[in-house]
DOVOTOR-461133 format. One record per atom (N, C-alpha, C, O): residue in three letters; atom name; x, y, z. Coordinates in steps of 0.2 Angstrom, whole numbers, always signed. Layout:
Ala | CA | X | Y | Z
...
//
This chain:
Met | N | -45 | +304 | -209
Met | CA | -51 | +303 | -212
Met | C | -51 | +299 | -219
Met | O | -46 | +299 | -222
Gln | N | -56 | +295 | -220
Gln | CA | -56 | +291 | -226
Gln | C | -59 | +295 | -231
Gln | O | -64 | +299 | -230
Lys | N | -56 | +294 | -237
Lys | CA | -59 | +297 | -243
Lys | C | -65 | +293 | -246
Lys | O | -64 | +287 | -246
His | N | -70 | +296 | -248
His | CA | -76 | +293 | -251
His | C | -74 | +292 | -258
His | O | -74 | +297 | -262
Val | N | -73 | +286 | -260
Val | CA | -72 | +285 | -267
Val | C | -79 | +284 | -271
Val | O | -83 | +280 | -269
Lys | N | -80 | +288 | -276
Lys | CA | -86 | +287 | -280
Lys | C | -86 | +282 | -284
Lys | O | -81 | +281 | -289
Lys | N | -91 | +277 | -284
Lys | CA | -91 | +271 | -288
Lys | C | -96 | +273 | -294
Lys | O | -102 | +274 | -292
Asn | N | -94 | +273 | -300
Asn | CA | -98 | +274 | -305
Asn | C | -99 | +268 | -310
Asn | O | -98 | +268 | -316
Ser | N | -101 | +263 | -306
Ser | CA | -103 | +257 | -310
Ser | C | -110 | +255 | -311
Ser | O | -114 | +255 | -305
Leu | N | -112 | +254 | -316
Leu | CA | -119 | +252 | -318
Leu | C | -120 | +245 | -320
Leu | O | -120 | +244 | -326
Ser | N | -119 | +241 | -316
Ser | CA | -119 | +234 | -318
Ser | C | -127 | +232 | -319
Ser | O | -131 | +235 | -316
Leu | N | -128 | +226 | -322
Leu | CA | -135 | +224 | -322
Leu | C | -138 | +222 | -316
Leu | O | -144 | +223 | -315
Lys | N | -134 | +220 | -311
Lys | CA | -136 | +218 | -304
Lys | C | -139 | +225 | -301
Lys | O | -144 | +225 | -298
Arg | N | -135 | +230 | -301
Arg | CA | -137 | +236 | -298
Arg | C | -143 | +239 | -301
Arg | O | -147 | +242 | -298
Ile | N | -144 | +239 | -308
Ile | CA | -150 | +241 | -311
Ile | C | -156 | +237 | -309
Ile | O | -161 | +240 | -308
Leu | N | -155 | +230 | -308
Leu | CA | -161 | +226 | -306
Leu | C | -163 | +228 | -299
Leu | O | -168 | +228 | -297
Leu | N | -158 | +229 | -295
Leu | CA | -159 | +230 | -288
Leu | C | -163 | +237 | -287
Leu | O | -167 | +238 | -283
Leu | N | -161 | +242 | -291
Leu | CA | -164 | +248 | -291
Leu | C | -171 | +247 | -294
Leu | O | -176 | +250 | -291
Leu | N | -172 | +243 | -299
Leu | CA | -179 | +242 | -301
Leu | C | -183 | +239 | -296
Leu | O | -189 | +241 | -295
Ile | N | -181 | +234 | -293
Ile | CA | -184 | +230 | -287
Ile | C | -186 | +235 | -282
Ile | O | -192 | +235 | -279
Ile | N | -182 | +239 | -280
Ile | CA | -183 | +244 | -274
Ile | C | -189 | +249 | -276
Ile | O | -193 | +250 | -272
Tyr | N | -188 | +251 | -282
Tyr | CA | -193 | +256 | -284
Tyr | C | -200 | +253 | -285
Tyr | O | -205 | +256 | -283
Ile | N | -200 | +247 | -288
Ile | CA | -207 | +243 | -288
Ile | C | -210 | +242 | -282
Ile | O | -216 | +242 | -281
Leu | N | -206 | +240 | -277
Leu | CA | -208 | +238 | -270
Leu | C | -211 | +245 | -267
Leu | O | -216 | +245 | -263
Val | N | -208 | +250 | -268
Val | CA | -210 | +257 | -265
Val | C | -217 | +258 | -268
Val | O | -221 | +260 | -265
Phe | N | -218 | +258 | -275
Phe | CA | -224 | +259 | -278
Phe | C | -229 | +254 | -276
Phe | O | -235 | +256 | -275
Ile | N | -228 | +248 | -275
Ile | CA | -233 | +243 | -273
Ile | C | -235 | +245 | -266
Ile | O | -241 | +244 | -264
Thr | N | -230 | +247 | -262
Thr | CA | -232 | +249 | -255
Thr | C | -237 | +255 | -255
Thr | O | -242 | +255 | -251
Ile | N | -235 | +260 | -259
Ile | CA | -239 | +266 | -259
Ile | C | -246 | +264 | -261
Ile | O | -251 | +266 | -259
Phe | N | -246 | +261 | -267
Phe | CA | -253 | +259 | -270
Phe | C | -257 | +254 | -266
Phe | O | -263 | +255 | -266
Ser | N | -254 | +250 | -262
Ser | CA | -257 | +246 | -257
Ser | C | -261 | +250 | -252
Ser | O | -267 | +248 | -250
Phe | N | -257 | +255 | -249
Phe | CA | -260 | +259 | -244
Phe | C | -266 | +263 | -247
Phe | O | -272 | +264 | -244
Leu | N | -265 | +265 | -253
Leu | CA | -271 | +269 | -256
Leu | C | -277 | +264 | -257
Leu | O | -283 | +267 | -256
Asp | N | -276 | +258 | -259
Asp | CA | -281 | +254 | -261
Asp | C | -284 | +252 | -254
Asp | O | -290 | +251 | -254
Tyr | N | -280 | +251 | -249
Tyr | CA | -283 | +249 | -242
Tyr | C | -288 | +255 | -240
Tyr | O | -294 | +253 | -238
Tyr | N | -286 | +261 | -241
Tyr | CA | -291 | +266 | -239
Tyr | C | -296 | +268 | -244
Tyr | O | -301 | +271 | -242
Ala | N | -296 | +265 | -250
Ala | CA | -301 | +265 | -254
Ala | C | -306 | +259 | -254
Ala | O | -310 | +258 | -259
Tyr | N | -305 | +255 | -249
Tyr | CA | -309 | +249 | -248
Tyr | C | -309 | +244 | -253
Tyr | O | -314 | +242 | -255
Tyr | N | -303 | +243 | -256
Tyr | CA | -301 | +238 | -261
Tyr | C | -305 | +239 | -267
Tyr | O | -308 | +234 | -270
Met | N | -306 | +245 | -269
Met | CA | -310 | +246 | -275
Met | C | -306 | +246 | -282
Met | O | -309 | +245 | -287
Ile | N | -300 | +246 | -281
Ile | CA | -296 | +246 | -287
Ile | C | -293 | +239 | -288
Ile | O | -291 | +235 | -283
Asn | N | -293 | +237 | -294
Asn | CA | -290 | +230 | -296
Asn | C | -283 | +229 | -294
Asn | O | -279 | +234 | -296
Val | N | -281 | +224 | -291
Val | CA | -275 | +222 | -288
Val | C | -270 | +222 | -294
Val | O | -264 | +224 | -294
Tyr | N | -272 | +218 | -300
Tyr | CA | -268 | +218 | -305
Tyr | C | -266 | +224 | -309
Tyr | O | -260 | +225 | -311
Leu | N | -270 | +229 | -309
Leu | CA | -269 | +235 | -311
Leu | C | -264 | +239 | -307
Leu | O | -260 | +243 | -310
Leu | N | -265 | +238 | -301
Leu | CA | -260 | +242 | -296
Leu | C | -253 | +239 | -297
Leu | O | -248 | +243 | -297
Ile | N | -252 | +232 | -298
Ile | CA | -246 | +229 | -299
Ile | C | -243 | +231 | -306
Ile | O | -237 | +233 | -306
Leu | N | -247 | +231 | -311
Leu | CA | -245 | +233 | -317
Leu | C | -242 | +241 | -317
Leu | O | -237 | +242 | -320
Leu | N | -246 | +245 | -314
Leu | CA | -244 | +252 | -314
Leu | C | -238 | +253 | -310
Leu | O | -234 | +257 | -311
Ser | N | -237 | +249 | -304
Ser | CA | -231 | +249 | -300
Ser | C | -225 | +247 | -305
Ser | O | -219 | +250 | -304
Ile | N | -226 | +242 | -309
Ile | CA | -220 | +240 | -313
Ile | C | -218 | +245 | -318
Ile | O | -212 | +247 | -319
Ile | N | -223 | +248 | -321
Ile | CA | -222 | +253 | -326
Ile | C | -219 | +259 | -323
Ile | O | -214 | +262 | -326
Leu | N | -221 | +262 | -317
Leu | CA | -218 | +267 | -314
Leu | C | -211 | +266 | -311
Leu | O | -207 | +270 | -311
Gly | N | -210 | +259 | -309
Gly | CA | -204 | +257 | -307
Gly | C | -198 | +257 | -312
Gly | O | -193 | +259 | -311
Val | N | -200 | +255 | -318
Val | CA | -196 | +256 | -324
Val | C | -194 | +263 | -326
Val | O | -188 | +265 | -327
Ile | N | -199 | +267 | -326
Ile | CA | -198 | +274 | -327
Ile | C | -194 | +277 | -322
Ile | O | -189 | +281 | -324
Ser | N | -195 | +276 | -316
Ser | CA | -191 | +279 | -310
Ser | C | -184 | +276 | -311
Ser | O | -179 | +280 | -309
Thr | N | -183 | +270 | -312
Thr | CA | -176 | +267 | -313
Thr | C | -172 | +271 | -319
Thr | O | -166 | +272 | -318
Tyr | N | -176 | +272 | -324
Tyr | CA | -173 | +275 | -330
Tyr | C | -171 | +282 | -328
Tyr | O | -165 | +284 | -330
Val | N | -175 | +286 | -325
Val | CA | -174 | +293 | -323
Val | C | -168 | +293 | -318
Val | O | -164 | +297 | -318
His | N | -168 | +288 | -313
His | CA | -162 | +288 | -308
His | C | -156 | +287 | -312
His | O | -151 | +290 | -310
Ile | N | -155 | +282 | -316
Ile | CA | -149 | +281 | -320
Ile | C | -147 | +287 | -324
Ile | O | -141 | +288 | -324
Lys | N | -151 | +290 | -327
Lys | CA | -149 | +296 | -332
Lys | C | -147 | +302 | -328
Lys | O | -144 | +306 | -330
Ala | N | -150 | +302 | -321
Ala | CA | -148 | +308 | -317
Ala | C | -141 | +308 | -315
Ala | O | -138 | +313 | -313
Lys | N | -138 | +302 | -314
Lys | CA | -131 | +301 | -312
Lys | C | -130 | +304 | -305
Lys | O | -124 | +306 | -304
Gly | N | -135 | +305 | -301
Gly | CA | -134 | +307 | -294
Gly | C | -134 | +302 | -289
Gly | O | -135 | +296 | -291
Arg | N | -132 | +303 | -283
Arg | CA | -132 | +298 | -278
Arg | C | -138 | +300 | -273
Arg | O | -138 | +306 | -271
Ser | N | -142 | +295 | -271
Ser | CA | -147 | +296 | -267
Ser | C | -147 | +291 | -261
Ser | O | -143 | +287 | -261
Arg | N | -152 | +291 | -257
Arg | CA | -153 | +286 | -252
Arg | C | -155 | +279 | -255
Arg | O | -153 | +274 | -252
Val | N | -158 | +279 | -261
Val | CA | -159 | +272 | -264
Val | C | -152 | +269 | -266
Val | O | -152 | +263 | -265
Asp | N | -147 | +273 | -268
Asp | CA | -141 | +270 | -269
Asp | C | -138 | +267 | -263
Asp | O | -134 | +262 | -263
Asp | N | -139 | +270 | -257
Asp | CA | -136 | +268 | -251
Asp | C | -139 | +261 | -249
Asp | O | -136 | +256 | -247
Ile | N | -146 | +260 | -251
Ile | CA | -149 | +254 | -250
Ile | C | -147 | +249 | -254
Ile | O | -146 | +243 | -252
Val | N | -146 | +250 | -261
Val | CA | -143 | +246 | -265
Val | C | -136 | +243 | -263
Val | O | -134 | +237 | -264
Asp | N | -132 | +248 | -261
Asp | CA | -125 | +246 | -259
Asp | C | -125 | +241 | -253
Asp | O | -121 | +237 | -252
Lys | N | -131 | +242 | -249
Lys | CA | -131 | +237 | -243
Lys | C | -134 | +230 | -245
Lys | O | -132 | +225 | -242
Leu | N | -137 | +230 | -251
Leu | CA | -139 | +223 | -253
Leu | C | -134 | +220 | -257
Leu | O | -135 | +214 | -259
//
C-alpha cells in the first residue's frame, strides 16, 4: 500500500486556484437563483457578491487547515 503524504504547502498558486474555484461556485449558485428570479437581480451585484464570498471562503478554508474535496480539485489543476 502506498502511504498518503500530507502536503502542507500554501503557495500563491494554490491560494489563487482555491479563490477561483470558490468564486465559480458562487457565480453558478447565484446565476441559478437569478434565473429563477426572472433576472430581477443586477448581474454586477451578483458577481461582486460572488467575489466577496469567494475571498471569505478561501480565507476560512486556509485557516481551517483541513482537507476537503476542493483540495482534490486544486490538486488536479
